[in-house]
C-alpha positions, 0 to 999 in steps of 0.5 A: 543751045546747051547740048542736055536733052531738053534743048536737042529735043529741037536741033532738027528746027535749029542746026541752020539756025547754029554755026557755032561749037563752043568747046568748053577744055579743063586740062587737069593738072598734078599740083592742085588739091581736089577743091582747087579743080572743082572751083576751076572745073565749074568757072571754066562751066559757068563763063561757057555758059554764060557765054551761049546764053550772050548769043543763044540761037547761034552757039551750041555749047558741048559738054567738058572734056577732060583732059590729063596735062600730061596726056595732051593731044590735040584736040578733035573739033565736030563737024557741021559747024563754021566756025569753033571755040575751045574755052581752056584756062591762060595756061593750057597749052590747047589746039585743034586738029584744023588750027593751022587753017584757021578755023579754031578759034581758042579763048583763054581764061585767067584763074585769078579771083575765081570766086569774083561774080564782077570778074566772072561777069568781065570776063564773060562779056570780054569772051562773046565780044570775041567771038563775035568780032572772029563771026565779024572777022572771017565772014568779011573776008 
C-alpha cells in the first residue's frame, strides 16, 4: 500500500494486514548537482515502490523523508507497526529513535549504476528478501 489518496481510502479495511512501515530517507549533501540529486532520489523512490509491490498487502510505503546531511538527527518512525524499515543510500548514516531496541531494519542502497535496469531489479530483489528474513527472524523469537 502506498501513501496516496486512492490507496489510503481502504486503510481501515486493510489496517490489520499491514504490519510494516517502509520509510525511504534521502539525505541532501553538498557537492552534487541538482541533476544528480534528482536521479538519486528518484532511484530511491523507485526501489521503495518496487519493494512495496513485491510485499503488497503487508507494507505501507511512506513518502520520502528529506533531510540535510549536516542537520542529521534520529528518524522518528510511526507507531502501530510491528516492523519498521528505513531505506537509504549506503553512505548515509541514518538511524531511528527505536533502533537500539532492534525494532527497526536499516536497508541501504548502493549509488552505483543508477540508470541500470538490471541493477535496479537485483537491488529490489535482494532488499525485499531481506525484509522477509527480518519478519521470519522476529516471528521466531
